[in-house]
A tleap script that builds the chain and sets N, CA, C and O, in Angstrom:
source leaprc.protein.ff14SB
mol = sequence {
  NILE TYR ASN ASP GLU GLU ASP ASP VAL ASP
  ILE TYR PRO ALA GLN GLY GLU SER LEU VAL
  VAL ARG ARG VAL LEU THR ILE GLY ASP ASP
  GLU GLY GLU GLU ASP TRP ARG ARG ARG ASN
  ILE PHE ARG THR ARG PHE LEU CYS GLY GLY
  LYS VAL CYS ASN VAL ILE PHE ASP GLY GLY
  SER VAL GLU ASN ILE VAL ALA ARG ASP ALA
  VAL GLU LYS LEU LYS LEU PRO ILE GLU LYS
  HIE PRO ASN PRO TYR LYS ILE SER TRP PHE
  ARG LYS GLY ASN GLU VAL PRO VAL THR SER
  ARG CYS LEU CVAL
}
set mol.1.N position { 0.792 -1.206 -0.155 }
set mol.1.CA position { -0.303 -0.143 0.054 }
set mol.1.C position { 0.682 1.633 0.152 }
set mol.1.O position { 1.608 2.034 0.858 }
set mol.2.N position { 0.027 2.127 -0.724 }
set mol.2.CA position { 1.832 3.235 -0.849 }
set mol.2.C position { 0.920 4.500 0.240 }
set mol.2.O position { -0.100 5.144 -0.005 }
set mol.3.N position { 1.716 4.477 1.343 }
set mol.3.CA position { 1.604 5.901 2.166 }
set mol.3.C position { 2.258 7.637 1.822 }
set mol.3.O position { 3.316 8.132 2.211 }
set mol.4.N position { 1.539 8.040 1.258 }
set mol.4.CA position { 1.410 9.995 1.155 }
set mol.4.C position { 2.320 10.839 2.195 }
set mol.4.O position { 2.730 11.982 1.993 }
set mol.5.N position { 2.557 10.046 3.355 }
set mol.5.CA position { 3.032 10.295 4.293 }
set mol.5.C position { 4.488 10.185 4.428 }
set mol.5.O position { 4.955 10.817 5.376 }
set mol.6.N position { 5.078 9.714 3.905 }
set mol.6.CA position { 6.643 8.944 4.118 }
set mol.6.C position { 7.127 9.718 3.582 }
set mol.6.O position { 6.679 10.415 2.672 }
set mol.7.N position { 8.416 9.721 4.203 }
set mol.7.CA position { 9.202 10.867 4.051 }
set mol.7.C position { 10.247 10.040 2.441 }
set mol.7.O position { 10.187 8.863 2.085 }
set mol.8.N position { 10.777 10.750 2.039 }
set mol.8.CA position { 11.468 10.802 0.869 }
set mol.8.C position { 12.891 10.444 1.495 }
set mol.8.O position { 13.293 11.283 2.301 }
set mol.9.N position { 13.763 9.301 1.260 }
set mol.9.CA position { 15.198 9.784 1.477 }
set mol.9.C position { 16.556 9.784 0.531 }
set mol.9.O position { 16.264 9.157 -0.487 }
set mol.10.N position { 17.045 9.947 0.509 }
set mol.10.CA position { 17.950 10.294 -0.601 }
set mol.10.C position { 19.336 9.467 -0.132 }
set mol.10.O position { 19.935 9.667 0.925 }
set mol.11.N position { 19.670 8.582 -1.067 }
set mol.11.CA position { 21.025 7.706 -0.409 }
set mol.11.C position { 22.234 7.702 -1.275 }
set mol.11.O position { 22.443 6.942 -2.220 }
set mol.12.N position { 23.211 8.909 -0.709 }
set mol.12.CA position { 24.123 8.630 -1.959 }
set mol.12.C position { 25.438 7.675 -1.397 }
set mol.12.O position { 25.891 7.141 -0.385 }
set mol.13.N position { 25.714 7.910 -3.009 }
set mol.13.CA position { 27.280 6.076 -2.822 }
set mol.13.C position { 27.910 7.214 -1.823 }
set mol.13.O position { 27.767 8.401 -1.528 }
set mol.14.N position { 29.052 5.563 -1.355 }
set mol.14.CA position { 29.826 6.226 -0.239 }
set mol.14.C position { 30.869 7.060 -0.947 }
set mol.14.O position { 30.531 7.006 -2.129 }
set mol.15.N position { 31.672 7.609 -0.877 }
set mol.15.CA position { 32.772 8.455 -1.731 }
set mol.15.C position { 34.661 8.527 -0.893 }
set mol.15.O position { 35.182 9.116 0.053 }
set mol.16.N position { 35.051 7.640 -1.852 }
set mol.16.CA position { 36.439 7.507 -0.711 }
set mol.16.C position { 37.817 6.718 -2.145 }
set mol.16.O position { 37.517 6.154 -3.197 }
set mol.17.N position { 39.148 6.982 -1.626 }
set mol.17.CA position { 40.077 6.546 -2.203 }
set mol.17.C position { 39.961 5.101 -2.655 }
set mol.17.O position { 39.692 4.089 -2.008 }
set mol.18.N position { 40.274 5.304 -4.115 }
set mol.18.CA position { 40.249 3.522 -4.768 }
set mol.18.C position { 41.908 3.295 -4.655 }
set mol.18.O position { 42.789 4.154 -4.675 }
set mol.19.N position { 42.027 1.840 -4.528 }
set mol.19.CA position { 43.325 1.591 -4.121 }
set mol.19.C position { 43.447 0.372 -4.869 }
set mol.19.O position { 43.042 -0.725 -4.483 }
set mol.20.N position { 44.229 0.698 -6.345 }
set mol.20.CA position { 44.136 -0.770 -7.135 }
set mol.20.C position { 45.345 -0.592 -7.571 }
set mol.20.O position { 46.074 0.390 -7.709 }
set mol.21.N position { 45.532 -2.875 -7.968 }
set mol.21.CA position { 47.180 -3.178 -7.825 }
set mol.21.C position { 46.341 -3.617 -9.379 }
set mol.21.O position { 45.175 -3.988 -9.507 }
set mol.22.N position { 47.723 -3.361 -10.783 }
set mol.22.CA position { 47.290 -3.710 -11.871 }
set mol.22.C position { 48.398 -4.669 -12.246 }
set mol.22.O position { 49.621 -4.650 -12.107 }
set mol.23.N position { 47.541 -5.505 -12.765 }
set mol.23.CA position { 48.919 -6.611 -12.908 }
set mol.23.C position { 50.028 -6.170 -14.648 }
set mol.23.O position { 49.352 -6.784 -15.474 }
set mol.24.N position { 51.028 -5.612 -15.341 }
set mol.24.CA position { 51.491 -5.611 -16.152 }
set mol.24.C position { 51.943 -6.591 -17.405 }
set mol.24.O position { 52.410 -6.278 -18.500 }
set mol.25.N position { 51.722 -7.517 -17.009 }
set mol.25.CA position { 52.638 -8.777 -18.039 }
set mol.25.C position { 51.488 -9.848 -17.691 }
set mol.25.O position { 51.297 -10.298 -16.561 }
set mol.26.N position { 50.551 -10.276 -19.158 }
set mol.26.CA position { 49.931 -11.731 -19.544 }
set mol.26.C position { 50.814 -11.799 -20.097 }
set mol.26.O position { 51.763 -11.052 -20.337 }
set mol.27.N position { 50.350 -13.347 -20.493 }
set mol.27.CA position { 50.615 -13.995 -21.362 }
set mol.27.C position { 49.343 -15.107 -22.094 }
set mol.27.O position { 48.742 -16.058 -21.594 }
set mol.28.N position { 49.270 -14.408 -23.656 }
set mol.28.CA position { 48.010 -15.068 -24.359 }
set mol.28.C position { 47.965 -16.305 -24.165 }
set mol.28.O position { 49.063 -16.822 -23.961 }
set mol.29.N position { 46.709 -17.257 -24.150 }
set mol.29.CA position { 45.911 -18.457 -24.304 }
set mol.29.C position { 46.085 -18.631 -26.355 }
set mol.29.O position { 45.613 -18.078 -27.348 }
set mol.30.N position { 47.265 -19.987 -25.967 }
set mol.30.CA position { 47.385 -20.757 -27.288 }
set mol.30.C position { 46.389 -21.188 -28.262 }
set mol.30.O position { 46.409 -21.242 -29.491 }
set mol.31.N position { 45.124 -21.609 -26.998 }
set mol.31.CA position { 43.586 -21.810 -27.541 }
set mol.31.C position { 43.285 -20.961 -28.821 }
set mol.31.O position { 42.855 -21.415 -29.881 }
set mol.32.N position { 43.585 -19.632 -28.544 }
set mol.32.CA position { 43.008 -18.079 -29.112 }
set mol.32.C position { 41.183 -18.563 -28.342 }
set mol.32.O position { 41.388 -18.496 -27.130 }
set mol.33.N position { 40.198 -18.829 -28.477 }
set mol.33.CA position { 38.949 -18.297 -27.601 }
set mol.33.C position { 39.144 -18.881 -26.179 }
set mol.33.O position { 39.568 -19.966 -25.782 }
set mol.34.N position { 38.610 -17.603 -25.462 }
set mol.34.CA position { 39.124 -17.575 -24.295 }
set mol.34.C position { 37.302 -17.605 -23.567 }
set mol.34.O position { 36.285 -17.108 -24.052 }
set mol.35.N position { 37.414 -18.100 -22.748 }
set mol.35.CA position { 35.981 -18.238 -21.383 }
set mol.35.C position { 36.315 -16.189 -21.142 }
set mol.35.O position { 37.247 -15.564 -20.635 }
set mol.36.N position { 34.977 -15.755 -21.827 }
set mol.36.CA position { 34.724 -14.027 -21.296 }
set mol.36.C position { 34.893 -14.127 -19.917 }
set mol.36.O position { 34.455 -13.129 -19.345 }
set mol.37.N position { 35.357 -14.948 -19.190 }
set mol.37.CA position { 34.517 -14.847 -17.545 }
set mol.37.C position { 36.154 -14.799 -17.134 }
set mol.37.O position { 36.453 -14.009 -16.238 }
set mol.38.N position { 37.375 -15.717 -17.830 }
set mol.38.CA position { 38.776 -15.106 -17.334 }
set mol.38.C position { 39.094 -14.140 -17.593 }
set mol.38.O position { 40.100 -13.886 -16.931 }
set mol.39.N position { 38.661 -12.832 -18.626 }
set mol.39.CA position { 39.073 -11.738 -18.677 }
set mol.39.C position { 38.147 -10.610 -17.801 }
set mol.39.O position { 38.546 -9.510 -17.419 }
set mol.40.N position { 37.103 -11.064 -17.641 }
set mol.40.CA position { 36.506 -10.311 -17.351 }
set mol.40.C position { 36.754 -8.970 -15.814 }
set mol.40.O position { 37.730 -9.469 -15.254 }
set mol.41.N position { 36.565 -8.318 -15.394 }
set mol.41.CA position { 36.876 -7.223 -14.288 }
set mol.41.C position { 35.173 -7.115 -13.680 }
set mol.41.O position { 34.101 -6.767 -14.175 }
set mol.42.N position { 35.523 -7.504 -12.653 }
set mol.42.CA position { 34.438 -7.244 -11.618 }
set mol.42.C position { 34.396 -5.962 -10.804 }
set mol.42.O position { 35.540 -5.703 -10.432 }
set mol.43.N position { 33.558 -5.105 -10.406 }
set mol.43.CA position { 34.078 -3.715 -9.500 }
set mol.43.C position { 32.897 -3.616 -8.838 }
set mol.43.O position { 31.749 -3.444 -9.249 }
set mol.44.N position { 33.349 -3.749 -7.764 }
set mol.44.CA position { 32.048 -2.929 -6.411 }
set mol.44.C position { 32.559 -2.327 -5.589 }
set mol.44.O position { 33.758 -2.063 -5.511 }
set mol.45.N position { 31.702 -2.028 -4.860 }
set mol.45.CA position { 32.511 -0.775 -3.484 }
set mol.45.C position { 31.593 -1.403 -2.216 }
set mol.45.O position { 30.629 -2.163 -2.117 }
set mol.46.N position { 32.291 -0.787 -1.483 }
set mol.46.CA position { 31.326 -1.398 0.418 }
set mol.46.C position { 31.871 -1.033 1.321 }
set mol.46.O position { 32.989 -1.000 0.806 }
set mol.47.N position { 32.031 -0.705 2.320 }
set mol.47.CA position { 32.190 -0.007 3.803 }
set mol.47.C position { 32.875 -1.458 4.421 }
set mol.47.O position { 32.543 -2.608 4.134 }
set mol.48.N position { 33.949 -1.001 5.372 }
set mol.48.CA position { 35.027 -2.071 5.921 }
set mol.48.C position { 35.441 -1.565 7.206 }
set mol.48.O position { 36.442 -0.849 7.182 }
set mol.49.N position { 34.764 -1.827 8.593 }
set mol.49.CA position { 35.540 -0.355 9.220 }
set mol.49.C position { 35.680 1.197 8.794 }
set mol.49.O position { 36.546 2.069 8.713 }
set mol.50.N position { 34.632 1.054 8.624 }
set mol.50.CA position { 33.679 3.030 8.349 }
set mol.50.C position { 34.740 3.120 7.279 }
set mol.50.O position { 35.017 4.268 6.929 }
set mol.51.N position { 35.080 2.602 6.972 }
set mol.51.CA position { 36.181 3.041 4.963 }
set mol.51.C position { 35.430 2.325 4.071 }
set mol.51.O position { 34.645 1.388 4.219 }
set mol.52.N position { 35.916 3.102 2.859 }
set mol.52.CA position { 35.129 3.079 1.584 }
set mol.52.C position { 36.007 1.822 0.863 }
set mol.52.O position { 37.055 2.369 0.519 }
set mol.53.N position { 36.051 0.878 0.604 }
set mol.53.CA position { 36.492 0.305 -0.337 }
set mol.53.C position { 36.203 -0.340 -1.635 }
set mol.53.O position { 35.350 -1.191 -1.889 }
set mol.54.N position { 37.191 0.300 -2.519 }
set mol.54.CA position { 37.101 -0.144 -4.111 }
set mol.54.C position { 37.427 -1.310 -4.249 }
set mol.54.O position { 38.610 -1.538 -3.997 }
set mol.55.N position { 36.453 -2.643 -4.744 }
set mol.55.CA position { 37.573 -3.856 -5.283 }
set mol.55.C position { 37.127 -3.847 -5.963 }
set mol.55.O position { 36.001 -3.542 -6.357 }
set mol.56.N position { 38.519 -4.440 -6.476 }
set mol.56.CA position { 38.460 -4.781 -8.324 }
set mol.56.C position { 38.542 -6.274 -8.202 }
set mol.56.O position { 38.961 -6.691 -7.122 }
set mol.57.N position { 38.191 -7.219 -9.191 }
set mol.57.CA position { 38.151 -8.455 -9.296 }
set mol.57.C position { 38.713 -8.616 -10.504 }
set mol.57.O position { 38.522 -7.798 -11.404 }
set mol.58.N position { 39.480 -9.707 -10.655 }
set mol.58.CA position { 39.644 -9.698 -11.816 }
set mol.58.C position { 39.926 -11.062 -12.077 }
set mol.58.O position { 40.764 -11.556 -11.323 }
set mol.59.N position { 39.276 -12.053 -13.251 }
set mol.59.CA position { 39.344 -13.189 -13.257 }
set mol.59.C position { 40.157 -13.693 -13.858 }
set mol.59.O position { 39.829 -14.837 -14.172 }
set mol.60.N position { 41.226 -13.369 -14.240 }
set mol.60.CA position { 42.137 -13.716 -14.842 }
set mol.60.C position { 43.479 -13.983 -14.093 }
set mol.60.O position { 44.345 -14.825 -14.326 }
set mol.61.N position { 43.420 -13.241 -13.344 }
set mol.61.CA position { 44.529 -13.019 -12.337 }
set mol.61.C position { 44.644 -14.513 -11.581 }
set mol.61.O position { 43.710 -15.182 -11.138 }
set mol.62.N position { 45.879 -14.785 -11.572 }
set mol.62.CA position { 46.115 -15.952 -10.321 }
set mol.62.C position { 46.683 -15.459 -9.268 }
set mol.62.O position { 47.307 -16.294 -8.612 }
set mol.63.N position { 46.690 -14.188 -8.795 }
set mol.63.CA position { 48.027 -13.562 -7.705 }
set mol.63.C position { 46.634 -12.900 -6.948 }
set mol.63.O position { 45.685 -12.507 -7.626 }
set mol.64.N position { 46.642 -12.840 -5.619 }
set mol.64.CA position { 45.643 -11.894 -4.770 }
set mol.64.C position { 46.932 -10.662 -3.990 }
set mol.64.O position { 47.892 -10.819 -3.235 }
set mol.65.N position { 46.411 -9.677 -4.545 }
set mol.65.CA position { 47.371 -8.500 -4.354 }
set mol.65.C position { 46.386 -7.663 -3.917 }
set mol.65.O position { 45.358 -7.285 -4.479 }
set mol.66.N position { 47.113 -7.276 -2.176 }
set mol.66.CA position { 46.098 -5.782 -1.792 }
set mol.66.C position { 47.583 -4.913 -1.195 }
set mol.66.O position { 48.669 -5.222 -0.704 }
set mol.67.N position { 46.929 -3.805 -1.543 }
set mol.67.CA position { 47.925 -2.511 -1.346 }
set mol.67.C position { 47.959 -2.341 0.459 }
set mol.67.O position { 47.211 -2.530 1.418 }
set mol.68.N position { 49.215 -1.906 0.195 }
set mol.68.CA position { 49.706 -1.853 1.694 }
set mol.68.C position { 49.155 -0.522 2.668 }
set mol.68.O position { 49.329 -0.351 3.875 }
set mol.69.N position { 48.430 0.345 1.677 }
set mol.69.CA position { 47.581 1.843 2.007 }
set mol.69.C position { 46.173 1.168 2.603 }
set mol.69.O position { 45.430 1.730 3.408 }
set mol.70.N position { 45.970 -0.148 2.038 }
set mol.70.CA position { 44.626 -0.972 1.813 }
set mol.70.C position { 44.788 -1.477 3.727 }
set mol.70.O position { 44.040 -1.325 4.693 }
set mol.71.N position { 45.836 -1.960 3.585 }
set mol.71.CA position { 46.150 -2.594 4.645 }
set mol.71.C position { 45.979 -1.978 5.740 }
set mol.71.O position { 45.106 -2.449 6.469 }
set mol.72.N position { 46.532 -1.067 6.103 }
set mol.72.CA position { 47.217 0.524 6.803 }
set mol.72.C position { 45.554 0.970 6.941 }
set mol.72.O position { 45.180 1.045 8.111 }
set mol.73.N position { 44.931 1.153 6.318 }
set mol.73.CA position { 43.767 2.309 5.839 }
set mol.73.C position { 43.138 1.294 7.470 }
set mol.73.O position { 43.163 1.527 8.679 }
set mol.74.N position { 42.561 -0.010 6.481 }
set mol.74.CA position { 41.107 -0.988 7.095 }
set mol.74.C position { 41.863 -1.710 8.509 }
set mol.74.O position { 41.112 -2.449 9.146 }
set mol.75.N position { 43.152 -1.568 8.994 }
set mol.75.CA position { 43.673 -2.030 10.158 }
set mol.75.C position { 44.019 -3.194 9.960 }
set mol.75.O position { 44.618 -3.732 10.892 }
set mol.76.N position { 43.775 -4.007 8.692 }
set mol.76.CA position { 44.004 -5.595 8.544 }
set mol.76.C position { 45.110 -5.969 9.699 }
set mol.76.O position { 45.547 -5.027 10.359 }
set mol.77.N position { 45.601 -7.341 9.989 }
set mol.77.CA position { 46.750 -7.862 10.418 }
set mol.77.C position { 47.549 -8.646 9.366 }
set mol.77.O position { 47.093 -9.254 8.399 }
set mol.78.N position { 48.464 -8.552 9.635 }
set mol.78.CA position { 50.067 -8.637 8.918 }
set mol.78.C position { 50.867 -9.790 9.356 }
set mol.78.O position { 51.069 -9.864 10.568 }
set mol.79.N position { 51.498 -10.956 8.388 }
set mol.79.CA position { 52.156 -10.892 9.393 }
set mol.79.C position { 53.429 -11.610 8.250 }
set mol.79.O position { 53.261 -11.539 7.033 }
set mol.80.N position { 54.694 -12.293 8.874 }
set mol.80.CA position { 55.708 -11.974 7.514 }
set mol.80.C position { 55.742 -12.899 6.667 }
set mol.80.O position { 55.477 -14.077 6.905 }
set mol.81.N position { 56.034 -12.490 5.727 }
set mol.81.CA position { 55.470 -14.018 4.209 }
set mol.81.C position { 56.981 -14.793 4.395 }
set mol.81.O position { 58.178 -14.542 4.540 }
set mol.82.N position { 56.099 -15.825 4.290 }
set mol.82.CA position { 57.142 -17.562 3.945 }
set mol.82.C position { 58.291 -16.861 3.113 }
set mol.82.O position { 59.363 -16.331 3.404 }
set mol.83.N position { 57.392 -17.159 1.627 }
set mol.83.CA position { 58.157 -16.878 0.498 }
set mol.83.C position { 58.342 -15.898 -0.303 }
set mol.83.O position { 57.993 -15.810 -1.480 }
set mol.84.N position { 59.396 -14.487 0.918 }
set mol.84.CA position { 59.392 -12.958 -0.140 }
set mol.84.C position { 59.348 -12.972 -1.446 }
set mol.84.O position { 60.179 -13.757 -1.902 }
set mol.85.N position { 58.811 -12.507 -2.131 }
set mol.85.CA position { 58.984 -11.853 -3.568 }
set mol.85.C position { 59.482 -11.136 -4.272 }
set mol.85.O position { 60.418 -10.841 -3.529 }
set mol.86.N position { 59.658 -10.544 -5.183 }
set mol.86.CA position { 59.200 -8.978 -5.473 }
set mol.86.C position { 58.170 -8.942 -7.158 }
set mol.86.O position { 57.974 -9.790 -8.029 }
set mol.87.N position { 57.530 -6.869 -6.888 }
set mol.87.CA position { 56.520 -7.487 -8.266 }
set mol.87.C position { 56.872 -5.826 -8.612 }
set mol.87.O position { 57.353 -4.916 -7.937 }
set mol.88.N position { 56.499 -5.904 -9.660 }
set mol.88.CA position { 57.251 -4.582 -10.670 }
set mol.88.C position { 55.714 -3.912 -10.546 }
set mol.88.O position { 54.700 -4.570 -10.314 }
set mol.89.N position { 55.775 -2.251 -10.782 }
set mol.89.CA position { 54.798 -1.685 -10.711 }
set mol.89.C position { 54.513 -0.697 -12.218 }
set mol.89.O position { 55.309 0.117 -12.686 }
set mol.90.N position { 53.849 -0.872 -12.488 }
set mol.90.CA position { 53.336 -0.146 -14.260 }
set mol.90.C position { 53.777 1.461 -14.247 }
set mol.90.O position { 54.172 1.954 -15.303 }
set mol.91.N position { 53.692 2.400 -12.843 }
set mol.91.CA position { 53.712 3.312 -13.475 }
set mol.91.C position { 55.177 3.331 -12.496 }
set mol.91.O position { 55.900 3.996 -13.238 }
set mol.92.N position { 55.947 3.031 -11.400 }
set mol.92.CA position { 56.824 3.173 -11.157 }
set mol.92.C position { 57.870 2.439 -11.720 }
set mol.92.O position { 58.903 2.599 -11.070 }
set mol.93.N position { 57.997 1.715 -12.655 }
set mol.93.CA position { 58.913 1.124 -12.841 }
set mol.93.C position { 60.232 0.483 -11.645 }
set mol.93.O position { 61.395 0.284 -11.996 }
set mol.94.N position { 60.009 0.383 -11.045 }
set mol.94.CA position { 60.878 -0.133 -10.047 }
set mol.94.C position { 60.020 -1.972 -9.379 }
set mol.94.O position { 58.854 -2.231 -9.085 }
set mol.95.N position { 61.067 -2.697 -9.380 }
set mol.95.CA position { 60.106 -3.619 -8.610 }
set mol.95.C position { 60.094 -3.230 -7.026 }
set mol.95.O position { 61.110 -2.707 -6.567 }
set mol.96.N position { 59.184 -3.424 -6.338 }
set mol.96.CA position { 58.578 -3.419 -5.310 }
set mol.96.C position { 58.769 -4.748 -4.262 }
set mol.96.O position { 58.137 -5.756 -4.578 }
set mol.97.N position { 59.704 -4.812 -2.891 }
set mol.97.CA position { 59.579 -6.418 -2.549 }
set mol.97.C position { 58.276 -6.640 -1.487 }
set mol.97.O position { 57.821 -5.780 -0.733 }
set mol.98.N position { 57.913 -7.717 -1.605 }
set mol.98.CA position { 56.547 -8.182 -0.935 }
set mol.98.C position { 57.386 -8.907 0.449 }
set mol.98.O position { 58.294 -9.658 0.092 }
set mol.99.N position { 57.267 -8.826 1.433 }
set mol.99.CA position { 57.779 -9.474 2.538 }
set mol.99.C position { 56.883 -9.646 3.594 }
set mol.99.O position { 57.236 -10.089 4.687 }
set mol.100.N position { 55.989 -9.389 3.380 }
set mol.100.CA position { 54.201 -9.549 4.181 }
set mol.100.C position { 53.111 -9.944 3.448 }
set mol.100.O position { 52.741 -9.854 2.278 }
set mol.101.N position { 52.573 -10.560 4.809 }
set mol.101.CA position { 51.491 -10.527 4.060 }
set mol.101.C position { 49.910 -10.830 4.767 }
set mol.101.O position { 49.804 -11.499 5.795 }
set mol.102.N position { 48.960 -10.354 4.197 }
set mol.102.CA position { 47.534 -10.231 5.073 }
set mol.102.C position { 46.709 -11.163 4.707 }
set mol.102.O position { 46.362 -11.297 3.534 }
set mol.103.N position { 46.214 -12.071 5.872 }
set mol.103.CA position { 45.549 -13.182 5.713 }
set mol.103.C position { 44.119 -12.628 6.358 }
set mol.103.O position { 43.856 -12.417 7.542 }
set mol.104.N position { 42.921 -12.392 4.664 }
set mol.104.CA position { 41.596 -12.447 5.880 }
set mol.104.C position { 40.249 -13.775 5.317 }
set mol.104.O position { 39.251 -13.975 6.009 }
savepdb mol mol.pdb
quit
């Protein structure tokens, strides 16, 4: 039943910083035709601990990486990585050591 006396409520999207990690190098599939879900990118936004999180799911990625800024802002627990390694960032062009991990 429609109620004429209800107040309208405006709901606005959460605003915040986007903490995104991007893959630089990929190797093509020899079979040619790929399942579209393997290369599709899904994006969503949510609140965690009062912080706005923009999350991008890359179906073709084999790495699970979270930015240190995101870990610090969300106050997530970290531990020493058992097998440290390095990754290269697209913009900076320098290798970045990965020495800790965040298990969620």
